[in-house]
Structures are given as structure tokens and as C-alpha cells.
MIDOSE-1310 file (N, C-alpha, C; in nm, 2 decimals, decimal comma, always signed):
residues 234
xxxx	-9,29/+7,01/+0,38/-9,33/+7,12/+0,47/-9,38/+7,24/+0,39; -9,49/+7,30/+0,43/-9,55/+7,41/+0,35/-9,45/+7,53/+0,34; -9,39/+7,56/+0,45/-9,30/+7,68/+0,45/-9,18/+7,66/+0,35; -9,13/+7,54/+0,35/-9,02/+7,51/+0,25/-9,07/+7,53/+0,11
xxxx	-9,19/+7,47/+0,08/-9,25/+7,49/-0,06/-9,27/+7,63/-0,09; -9,33/+7,71/+0,01/-9,35/+7,85/-0,02/-9,23/+7,93/-0,05; -9,12/+7,90/+0,03/-9,00/+7,97/+0,01/-8,93/+7,93/-0,12; -8,94/+7,80/-0,16/-8,88/+7,75/-0,28/-8,95/+7,82/-0,40
xxxx	-9,09/+7,83/-0,40/-9,16/+7,89/-0,50/-9,13/+8,04/-0,51; -9,12/+8,11/-0,40/-9,09/+8,25/-0,40/-8,95/+8,28/-0,45; -8,85/+8,20/-0,42/-8,72/+8,22/-0,47/-8,71/+8,19/-0,62; -8,78/+8,09/-0,66/-8,78/+8,06/-0,81/-8,84/+8,18/-0,88
xxxx	-8,95/+8,24/-0,83/-9,01/+8,35/-0,89/-8,92/+8,47/-0,89; -8,84/+8,49/-0,79/-8,74/+8,60/-0,78/-8,63/+8,58/-0,88; -8,59/+8,45/-0,90/-8,49/+8,43/-1,00/-8,54/+8,47/-1,14; -8,66/+8,44/-1,17/-8,72/+8,48/-1,30/-8,73/+8,63/-1,31
xxxx	-8,77/+8,70/-1,20/-8,78/+8,84/-1,21/-8,64/+8,91/-1,23; -8,54/+8,86/-1,16/-8,41/+8,92/-1,17/-8,36/+8,90/-1,31; -8,38/+8,78/-1,37/-8,33/+8,75/-1,50/-8,39/+8,85/-1,61; -8,52/+8,89/-1,58/-8,58/+8,98/-1,67/-8,55/+9,13/-1,65
xxxx	-8,53/+9,17/-1,52/-8,52/+9,31/-1,49/-8,38/+9,36/-1,46; -8,29/+9,27/-1,43/-8,15/+9,32/-1,38/-8,05/+9,30/-1,50; -7,98/+9,40/-1,52/-7,87/+9,40/-1,62/-7,78/+9,28/-1,60; -7,76/+9,19/-1,69/-7,68/+9,08/-1,67/-7,53/+9,12/-1,65
xxxx	-7,49/+9,24/-1,69/-7,36/+9,28/-1,67/-7,33/+9,34/-1,53; -7,44/+9,35/-1,44/-7,42/+9,41/-1,31/-7,31/+9,35/-1,23; -7,30/+9,22/-1,23/-7,21/+9,14/-1,16/-7,10/+9,08/-1,25; -7,08/+9,14/-1,36/-6,98/+9,08/-1,46/-6,84/+9,10/-1,40
xxxx	-6,75/+9,00/-1,43/-6,62/+9,01/-1,37/-6,53/+9,13/-1,41; -6,57/+9,19/-1,52/-6,49/+9,31/-1,56/-6,54/+9,44/-1,49; -6,65/+9,43/-1,42/-6,70/+9,55/-1,35/-6,61/+9,58/-1,23; -6,56/+9,70/-1,21/-6,47/+9,73/-1,11/-6,53/+9,70/-0,97
xxxx	-6,66/+9,73/-0,95/-6,71/+9,71/-0,82/-6,72/+9,56/-0,78; -6,75/+9,48/-0,88/-6,75/+9,33/-0,86/-6,61/+9,28/-0,84; -6,51/+9,33/-0,91/-6,37/+9,29/-0,89/-6,33/+9,33/-0,75; -6,36/+9,44/-0,70/-6,33/+9,49/-0,56/-6,39/+9,39/-0,46
xxxx	-6,52/+9,36/-0,48/-6,59/+9,27/-0,38/-6,53/+9,13/-0,38; -6,51/+9,07/-0,50/-6,46/+8,94/-0,51/-6,32/+8,93/-0,45; -6,23/+9,02/-0,49/-6,09/+9,02/-0,44/-6,08/+9,03/-0,29; -6,16/+9,11/-0,23/-6,15/+9,13/-0,08/-6,21/+9,01/-0,01
xxxx	-6,32/+8,95/-0,06/-6,38/+8,84/+0,02/-6,30/+8,71/+0,00; -6,24/+8,69/-0,12/-6,15/+8,57/-0,14/-6,03/+8,58/-0,06; -5,97/+8,70/-0,05/-5,85/+8,72/+0,03/-5,88/+8,69/+0,18; -5,99/+8,75/+0,23/-6,03/+8,73/+0,37/-6,06/+8,59/+0,40
xxxx	-6,13/+8,52/+0,30/-6,17/+8,38/+0,33/-6,04/+8,29/+0,34; -5,94/+8,31/+0,25/-5,82/+8,24/+0,26/-5,75/+8,27/+0,39; -5,75/+8,39/+0,43/-5,68/+8,43/+0,55/-5,74/+8,36/+0,68; -5,87/+8,37/+0,69/-5,94/+8,31/+0,80/-5,93/+8,16/+0,80
xxxx	-5,94/+8,10/+0,69/-5,93/+7,95/+0,68/-5,79/+7,91/+0,73; -5,69/+7,98/+0,68/-5,55/+7,95/+0,72/-5,53/+7,97/+0,87; -5,58/+8,08/+0,92/-5,57/+8,12/+1,06/-5,63/+8,01/+1,15; -5,74/+7,95/+1,10/-5,81/+7,85/+1,18/-5,75/+7,71/+1,16
xxxx	-5,65/+7,70/+1,07/-5,59/+7,57/+1,04/-5,68/+7,47/+0,97; -5,77/+7,53/+0,89/-5,87/+7,45/+0,82/-5,87/+7,48/+0,67; -5,76/+7,54/+0,61/-5,76/+7,56/+0,47/-5,76/+7,43/+0,40; -5,85/+7,41/+0,30/-5,87/+7,28/+0,24/-5,74/+7,23/+0,16
xxxx	-5,72/+7,10/+0,16/-5,62/+7,04/+0,08/-5,67/+6,95/-0,03; -5,60/+6,92/-0,13/-5,64/+6,82/-0,23/-5,69/+6,69/-0,16; -5,80/+6,65/-0,20/-5,86/+6,53/-0,14/-5,97/+6,56/-0,04; -5,97/+6,68/+0,02/-6,07/+6,72/+0,11/-6,20/+6,74/+0,03
xxxx	-6,31/+6,69/+0,08/-6,44/+6,70/+0,01/-6,50/+6,83/+0,05; -6,54/+6,91/-0,05/-6,59/+7,05/-0,02/-6,73/+7,06/-0,09; -6,82/+7,13/-0,02/-6,96/+7,15/-0,06/-6,99/+7,29/-0,07; -7,06/+7,34/-0,18/-7,12/+7,47/-0,17/-7,27/+7,46/-0,19
xxxx	-7,34/+7,52/-0,09/-7,48/+7,52/-0,09/-7,53/+7,65/-0,17; -7,60/+7,63/-0,28/-7,64/+7,75/-0,36/-7,53/+7,80/-0,44; -7,47/+7,72/-0,53/-7,35/+7,76/-0,60/-7,38/+7,85/-0,72; -7,51/+7,87/-0,76/-7,54/+7,96/-0,87/-7,48/+7,91/-1,00
xxxx	-7,42/+8,00/-1,08/-7,36/+7,97/-1,20/-7,22/+7,91/-1,18; -7,16/+7,94/-1,07/-7,03/+7,89/-1,04/-6,99/+7,91/-0,89; -7,03/+8,03/-0,83/-7,01/+8,06/-0,69/-6,86/+8,06/-0,66; -6,83/+7,98/-0,55/-6,69/+7,97/-0,50/-6,62/+7,85/-0,56
xxxx	-6,69/+7,77/-0,65/-6,63/+7,65/-0,70/-6,51/+7,67/-0,77; -6,50/+7,77/-0,86/-6,38/+7,80/-0,93/-6,27/+7,84/-0,84; -6,30/+7,91/-0,73/-6,20/+7,95/-0,63/-6,14/+7,82/-0,57; -6,22/+7,72/-0,54/-6,17/+7,60/-0,48/-6,06/+7,54/-0,57
xxxx	-6,08/+7,55/-0,70/-5,98/+7,49/-0,80/-5,85/+7,57/-0,78; -5,86/+7,70/-0,77/-5,73/+7,78/-0,76/-5,66/+7,75/-0,63; -5,74/+7,70/-0,53/-5,68/+7,67/-0,40/-5,61/+7,53/-0,40; -5,63/+7,46/-0,51/-5,56/+7,33/-0,53/-5,65/+7,21/-0,52
xxxx	-5,78/+7,23/-0,50/-5,88/+7,12/-0,50/-5,89/+7,07/-0,64; -5,93/+6,94/-0,64/-5,96/+6,88/-0,77/-6,11/+6,88/-0,80; -6,15/+6,87/-0,92/-6,29/+6,87/-0,96/-6,37/+6,77/-0,88; -6,31/+6,65/-0,87/-6,37/+6,54/-0,80/-6,39/+6,56/-0,65
xxxx	-6,32/+6,67/-0,59/-6,34/+6,70/-0,45/-6,46/+6,80/-0,43; -6,51/+6,84/-0,54/-6,61/+6,95/-0,53/-6,75/+6,90/-0,55; -6,84/+6,94/-0,46/-6,98/+6,91/-0,46/-7,06/+7,03/-0,44; -7,19/+7,03/-0,48/-7,27/+7,14/-0,47/-7,42/+7,11/-0,49
xxxx	-7,50/+7,20/-0,44/-7,65/+7,19/-0,46/-7,70/+7,32/-0,49; -7,79/+7,33/-0,59/-7,84/+7,46/-0,64/-7,99/+7,44/-0,68; -8,07/+7,54/-0,64/-8,21/+7,53/-0,66/-8,25/+7,55/-0,81; -8,18/+7,64/-0,87/-8,22/+7,68/-1,01/-8,15/+7,59/-1,11
xxxx	-8,22/+7,52/-1,19/-8,16/+7,42/-1,29/-8,08/+7,49/-1,40; -8,12/+7,61/-1,44/-8,05/+7,68/-1,55/-7,91/+7,72/-1,50; -7,90/+7,78/-1,38/-7,77/+7,81/-1,32/-7,69/+7,69/-1,30; -7,75/+7,59/-1,24/-7,68/+7,46/-1,22/-7,62/+7,41/-1,35
xxxx	-7,70/+7,42/-1,46/-7,65/+7,36/-1,59/-7,52/+7,43/-1,63; -7,52/+7,56/-1,61/-7,40/+7,64/-1,65/-7,27/+7,60/-1,57; -7,29/+7,58/-1,44/-7,18/+7,53/-1,36/-7,14/+7,39/-1,40; -7,24/+7,30/-1,42/-7,20/+7,17/-1,46/-7,12/+7,17/-1,59
xxxx	-7,15/+7,25/-1,69/-7,08/+7,26/-1,81/-6,94/+7,30/-1,78; -6,92/+7,39/-1,69/-6,78/+7,44/-1,66/-6,70/+7,34/-1,58; -6,77/+7,26/-1,49/-6,70/+7,16/-1,41/-6,77/+7,02/-1,42; -6,75/+6,96/-1,54/-6,82/+6,84/-1,56/-6,79/+6,72/-1,47
xxxx	-6,67/+6,72/-1,41/-6,63/+6,61/-1,32/-6,67/+6,64/-1,17; -6,73/+6,75/-1,14/-6,77/+6,78/-1,01/-6,91/+6,72/-0,98; -6,94/+6,70/-0,86/-7,07/+6,65/-0,82/-7,17/+6,76/-0,79; -7,24/+6,81/-0,89/-7,32/+6,93/-0,88/-7,47/+6,89/-0,90
xxxx	-7,55/+6,91/-0,79/-7,69/+6,85/-0,80/-7,79/+6,97/-0,79; -7,91/+6,94/-0,84/-8,02/+7,03/-0,84/-8,11/+6,99/-0,72; -8,15/+7,09/-0,64/-8,24/+7,06/-0,53/-8,23/+7,17/-0,43; -8,32/+7,16/-0,32/-8,31/+7,26/-0,22/-8,23/+7,21/-0,10
xxxx	-8,18/+7,30/-0,02/-8,08/+7,26/+0,09/-8,15/+7,22/+0,22; -8,28/+7,21/+0,23/-8,34/+7,17/+0,35/-8,32/+7,02/+0,38; -8,29/+6,94/+0,28/-8,26/+6,80/+0,30/-8,15/+6,76/+0,20; -8,03/+6,78/+0,25/-7,91/+6,75/+0,17/-7,89/+6,60/+0,14
xxxx	-7,86/+6,57/+0,02/-7,85/+6,43/-0,02/-7,71/+6,37/+0,01; -7,65/+6,40/+0,12/-7,52/+6,35/+0,15/-7,52/+6,30/+0,30; -7,45/+6,20/+0,33/-7,44/+6,15/+0,47/-7,38/+6,25/+0,57; -7,40/+6,22/+0,70/-7,35/+6,30/+0,80/-7,19/+6,31/+0,79
xxxx	-7,14/+6,42/+0,82/-6,99/+6,44/+0,83/-6,92/+6,41/+0,70; -6,98/+6,45/+0,59/-6,92/+6,42/+0,46/-6,81/+6,52/+0,41; -6,81/+6,64/+0,47/-6,73/+6,74/+0,41/-6,64/+6,81/+0,51; -6,52/+6,84/+0,46/-6,43/+6,92/+0,54/-6,45/+7,07/+0,53
xxxx	-6,52/+7,11/+0,42/-6,55/+7,25/+0,40/-6,69/+7,26/+0,34; -6,78/+7,34/+0,40/-6,91/+7,37/+0,35/-6,92/+7,52/+0,33; -6,96/+7,57/+0,22/-6,97/+7,71/+0,18/-7,12/+7,75/+0,17; -7,15/+7,85/+0,24/-7,29/+7,91/+0,24/-7,27/+8,06/+0,21
xxxx	-7,29/+8,10/+0,09/-7,26/+8,23/+0,04/-7,38/+8,30/-0,02; -7,43/+8,41/+0,03/-7,54/+8,49/-0,02/-7,66/+8,39/-0,05; -7,69/+8,30/+0,04/-7,80/+8,21/+0,03/-7,91/+8,23/+0,13; -7,87/+8,24/+0,26/-7,97/+8,25/+0,37/-8,04/+8,38/+0,36
xxxx	-7,97/+8,48/+0,32/-8,04/+8,62/+0,31/-8,16/+8,61/+0,21; -8,16/+8,52/+0,12/-8,27/+8,51/+0,02/-8,39/+8,44/+0,08; -8,37/+8,38/+0,20/-8,48/+8,30/+0,26/-8,54/+8,39/+0,37; -8,66/+8,41/+0,36/-8,73/+8,51/+0,46/-8,78/+8,44/+0,58
xxxx	-8,82/+8,31/+0,57/-8,87/+8,24/+0,69/-8,76/+8,18/+0,78; -8,76/+8,22/+0,90/-8,66/+8,18/+1,00/-8,65/+8,03/+1,01; -8,77/+7,96/+1,01/-8,77/+7,82/+1,03/-8,70/+7,75/+0,91; -8,71/+7,80/+0,79/-8,64/+7,74/+0,68/-8,49/+7,77/+0,68
xxxx	-8,46/+7,89/+0,73/-8,32/+7,92/+0,75/-8,25/+7,82/+0,84; -8,32/+7,79/+0,95/-8,27/+7,70/+1,05/-8,26/+7,56/+0,99; -8,35/+7,52/+0,91/-8,34/+7,38/+0,85/-8,21/+7,37/+0,76; -8,19/+7,48/+0,68/-8,07/+7,47/+0,60/-7,94/+7,48/+0,68
xxxx	-7,94/+7,56/+0,78/-7,82/+7,57/+0,87/-7,80/+7,44/+0,94; -7,90/+7,37/+0,99/-7,89/+7,24/+1,05/-7,83/+7,14/+0,96; -7,88/+7,14/+0,83/-7,82/+7,05/+0,73/-7,68/+7,08/+0,70; -7,64/+7,20/+0,69/-7,50/+7,24/+0,67/-7,41/+7,19/+0,78
xxxx	-7,45/+7,20/+0,90/-7,38/+7,16/+1,02/-7,37/+7,00/+1,02; -7,48/+6,94/+0,98/-7,49/+6,79/+0,98/-7,39/+6,73/+0,89; -7,37/+6,78/+0,77/-7,28/+6,72/+0,67/-7,13/+6,76/+0,69; -7,11/+6,85/+0,79/-6,97/+6,90/+0,82/-6,90/+6,80/+0,91
xxxx	-6,78/+6,76/+0,87/-6,70/+6,67/+0,95/-6,64/+6,74/+1,07; -6,61/+6,66/+1,17/-6,54/+6,72/+1,29/-6,41/+6,79/+1,24; -6,39/+6,90/+1,30/-6,28/+6,99/+1,26/-6,29/+7,04/+1,11; -6,41/+7,02/+1,06/-6,44/+7,09/+0,93/-6,49/+7,23/+0,95
xxxx	-6,49/+7,31/+0,84/-6,52/+7,45/+0,86/-6,64/+7,49/+0,77; -6,72/+7,58/+0,82/-6,82/+7,65/+0,74/-6,76/+7,78/+0,70; -6,76/+7,81/+0,57/-6,73/+7,94/+0,51/-6,86/+8,01/+0,48; -6,88/+8,12/+0,55/-7,00/+8,20/+0,54/-6,97/+8,34/+0,48
xxxx	-7,06/+8,38/+0,39/-7,06/+8,52/+0,34/-7,20/+8,56/+0,31; -7,24/+8,67/+0,37/-7,38/+8,72/+0,34/-7,40/+8,86/+0,39; -7,51/+8,92/+0,36/-7,54/+9,06/+0,40/-7,56/+9,07/+0,55; -7,51/+9,17/+0,62/-7,53/+9,19/+0,76/-7,63/+9,31/+0,79
xxxx	-7,68/+9,37/+0,68/-7,77/+9,49/+0,69/-7,88/+9,47/+0,59; -8,00/+9,51/+0,62/-8,11/+9,50/+0,53/-8,09/+9,61/+0,42; -8,14/+9,57/+0,30/-8,14/+9,66/+0,19/-8,28/+9,72/+0,17; -8,30/+9,84/+0,20/-8,44/+9,90/+0,20/-8,50/+9,89/+0,06
xxxx	-8,42/+9,88/-0,04/-8,48/+9,88/-0,18/-8,50/+9,74/-0,23; -8,47/+9,64/-0,15/-8,49/+9,50/-0,19/-8,55/+9,42/-0,07; -8,68/+9,40/-0,07/-8,75/+9,33/+0,03/-8,74/+9,17/+0,01; -8,68/+9,13/-0,09/-8,66/+8,99/-0,12/-8,54/+8,93/-0,05
xxxx	-8,47/+9,01/+0,02/-8,36/+8,96/+0,10/-8,37/+9,02/+0,24; -8,31/+8,94/+0,34/-8,31/+8,99/+0,48/-8,18/+8,95/+0,54; -8,12/+9,05/+0,61/-7,99/+9,04/+0,67/-7,97/+8,92/+0,77; -7,85/+8,88/+0,79/-7,81/+8,80/+0,90/-7,69/+8,86/+0,97
xxxx	-7,71/+8,92/+1,09/-7,60/+8,98/+1,16/-7,53/+8,88/+1,25; -7,44/+8,92/+1,33/-7,36/+8,83/+1,41/-7,44/+8,75/+1,51; -7,54/+8,82/+1,57/-7,62/+8,75/+1,67/-7,70/+8,64/+1,60; -7,76/+8,67/+1,48/-7,84/+8,57/+1,41/-7,75/+8,46/+1,36
xxxx	-7,63/+8,49/+1,32/-7,53/+8,38/+1,27/-7,50/+8,29/+1,39; -7,49/+8,34/+1,51/-7,46/+8,25/+1,62/-7,59/+8,16/+1,65; -7,71/+8,22/+1,63/-7,83/+8,14/+1,65/-7,84/+8,03/+1,55; -7,80/+8,06/+1,42/-7,81/+7,95/+1,32/-7,71/+7,84/+1,34
xxxx	-7,59/+7,87/+1,39/-7,49/+7,77/+1,41/-7,44/+7,77/+1,55; -7,52/+7,73/+1,65/-7,48/+7,74/+1,79/-7,36/+7,65/+1,83; -7,34/+7,54/+1,75/-7,23/+7,45/+1,79/-7,10/+7,47/+1,71; -7,10/+7,57/+1,63/-6,97/+7,60/+1,56/-6,91/+7,73/+1,62
xxxx	-6,78/+7,73/+1,62/-6,70/+7,84/+1,67/-6,60/+7,89/+1,57; -6,58/+8,02/+1,57/-6,48/+8,07/+1,48/-6,48/+8,23/+1,48; -6,44/+8,28/+1,37/-6,42/+8,42/+1,35/-6,51/+8,48/+1,24; -6,57/+8,59/+1,27/-6,65/+8,66/+1,17/-6,59/+8,81/+1,15
xxxx	-6,58/+8,85/+1,03/-6,53/+8,98/+1,00/-6,63/+9,06/+0,91; -6,64/+9,19/+0,93/-6,72/+9,27/+0,84/-6,63/+9,30/+0,71; -6,70/+9,30/+0,60/-6,63/+9,31/+0,47/-6,72/+9,36/+0,37; -6,67/+9,41/+0,26/-6,74/+9,45/+0,13/-6,79/+9,59/+0,14
xxxx	-6,73/+9,68/+0,07/-6,78/+9,82/+0,06/-6,92/+9,81/+0,01; -7,01/+9,89/+0,07/-7,15/+9,90/+0,03/-7,16/+9,91/-0,13; -7,24/+9,81/-0,19/-7,24/+9,81/-0,33/-7,27/+9,94/-0,41; -7,37/+10,02/-0,36/-7,39/+10,14/-0,43/-7,27/+10,23/-0,43
xxxx	-7,20/+10,24/-0,32/-7,07/+10,32/-0,32/-6,97/+10,26/-0,41; -6,95/+10,13/-0,40/-6,85/+10,06/-0,48/-6,88/+10,08/-0,63; -7,00/+10,08/-0,68/-7,03/+10,10/-0,82/-7,01/+10,24/-0,86; -7,02/+10,33/-0,77/-7,00/+10,47/-0,80/-6,85/+10,51/-0,80
xxxx	-6,78/+10,45/-0,71/-6,64/+10,50/-0,69/-6,54/+10,41/-0,75; -6,55/+10,28/-0,75/-6,45/+10,19/-0,80/-6,41/+10,21/-0,94; -6,51/+10,24/-1,03/-6,47/+10,26/-1,17/-6,39/+10,39/-1,19; -6,40/+10,48/-1,10/-6,34/+10,62/-1,11/-6,21/+10,62/-1,03
xxxx	-6,20/+10,56/-0,92/-6,08/+10,57/-0,84/-6,07/+10,44/-0,75; -5,99/+10,34/-0,81/-5,97/+10,22/-0,73/-5,91/+10,24/-0,60; -5,80/+10,32/-0,59/-5,74/+10,35/-0,45/-5,84/+10,40/-0,35; -5,93/+10,50/-0,39/-6,03/+10,55/-0,30/-6,13/+10,44/-0,26
xxxx	-6,17/+10,36/-0,35/-6,26/+10,25/-0,31/-6,20/+10,15/-0,21; -6,07/+10,12/-0,24/-6,00/+10,03/-0,14/-5,99/+10,10/-0,01; -5,96/+10,23/+0,00/-5,95/+10,30/+0,12/-6,08/+10,30/+0,20; -6,19/+10,33/+0,12/-6,32/+10,34/+0,19/-6,37/+10,20/+0,24
xxxx	-6,32/+10,09/+0,18/-6,36/+9,96/+0,23/-6,30/+9,93/+0,36; -6,19/+10,00/+0,40/-6,13/+9,98/+0,53/-6,22/+10,04/+0,64; -6,32/+10,12/+0,61/-6,40/+10,18/+0,72/-6,52/+10,09/+0,75; -6,52/+10,04/+0,87/-6,63/+9,94/+0,91/-6,77/+9,99/+0,88
xxxx	-6,79/+10,12/+0,90/-6,93/+10,18/+0,89/-6,98/+10,17/+0,74; -6,89/+10,15/+0,65/-6,92/+10,14/+0,51/-6,93/+10,00/+0,45; -6,91/+9,90/+0,54/-6,91/+9,76/+0,50/-7,04/+9,69/+0,53; -7,09/+9,61/+0,43/-7,23/+9,57/+0,44/-7,24/+9,41/+0,46
xxxx	-7,14/+9,34/+0,46/-7,14/+9,19/+0,47/-7,06/+9,14/+0,58; -7,09/+9,01/+0,62/-7,01/+8,94/+0,71/-6,95/+8,82/+0,64; -6,82/+8,80/+0,66/-6,75/+8,68/+0,62/-6,70/+8,60/+0,74; -6,73/+8,48/+0,76/-6,70/+8,40/+0,88/-6,64/+8,26/+0,84
xxxx	-6,55/+8,22/+0,92/-6,51/+8,08/+0,92/-6,54/+8,02/+1,05; -6,63/+7,92/+1,06/-6,68/+7,86/+1,18/-6,65/+7,71/+1,18; -6,58/+7,66/+1,28/-6,53/+7,53/+1,29/-6,62/+7,44/+1,38; -6,64/+7,32/+1,33/-6,71/+7,22/+1,41/-6,61/+7,14/+1,49
xx	-6,62/+7,16/+1,62/-6,52/+7,10/+1,71/-6,54/+6,95/+1,72; -6,66/+6,90/+1,72/-6,68/+6,75/+1,73/-6,82/+6,72/+1,68
């Protein structure tokens, strides 16, 4: 499909631009703003998965779409999953190579997510994190969402994390709000929560005052992302 090819080429070009223009330390784990973001979203993810009675157990097969250099895959290990329970697909071969080196026993593949190479109902958990916002064409977004739902087993869960507001300084991403999330996954039901202190504020405040950054993150008007756990009933 031409739209898929256009989006794939555009995203690959954006990967190359970011590699050249963006400080590689911007999202480094020792950065206070990154630590704040990661801590809050992982805590919320675990809470919502547990609340929905879909927290993964060893032996549950889990997939991350667009795992980047590692994504949530390392978190799955801390939750008790085994490397052999972990699967993923990533468009960028360089990023995928780094994740493969870190998790050599995991099933990590290179490709786009409009045609996932796994059978129907393969996974108890499918993670889609900061992926769909990078896709500008609605039709391609729907293809990926449909594939994510297809490979999800009954009573399996989709773990979603992405921006809920547009970034006026970055036209290469586009938000997904609650209404759009429901349109993408009409047959899944669950809970969505606003999360993540606006990154410019976090980068300004977290290195100077961690307590203030944590307090500001409690204010819904300053949060920029949605985290959701959506369950496939049948």
C-alpha cells in the first residue's frame, strides 16, 4: 500500500534526522526528567494491569510493537517474564540490533507493524508505546491498531502510552486523545489515565527540585500523555 510505504520512508528519514540533530543524552536514564517520566509510567502501568487482573505471569507471551533500543522489554523482565516470553517488532534495524544484543533469547524482529508476522490471538500482552503518534496517516494508524488487536488473545491486554496533545514544535508527531484511542480500538475496554509532566517543564524543574516536579505531575493540566490498559473481552 502506498500510504504504508510513504509513512515507512518518512519515519526512517525522521530516525536519521533525530540521530544527527538530537543530543543522545536527552533521554538518558540518568537525566532527572527521564527518570521522573519512566518511574511514573511504569508504576501506573503495573497498577492498571493489576487492577484489570491482567498483570502478566511467567509463560505469558508478550509483544511490544516498536520497541526501539529496548522499550518496555527490560521492564517485562523485572515483572518476572522470561526472555523467551518476549517478542517485538521494530522498523529501525540499528535500534533493533541493540535490543537483540541485550536480549539474545527474545524473539525480536525487524519490520513494520501493518502486517504482524504472528498468528491471531498469540499474546496475552501487547504494548504500543509512543508509536502511533509518529504515524501521521490515519489509515496506517488503523492498520497497526487492527493488527495489535488481532494478535491479542481473549482476556489479553493492550498497554498503551503516547502523547495526548500536539507538540507545536514537532510536526512529525500527532496526538492521540481519548476519543481517538477509542476509535482505534473499538472492541477493547479498559481504563486510560493522563500521565507524564510536560517534558519541557520536567527538564527544567526535575534536576533542580524533584519534590516540586513530582507535585506538579499531580496536576492534570500539566500532563501530556495517556497511559491505558485495554482488555479484549473475546
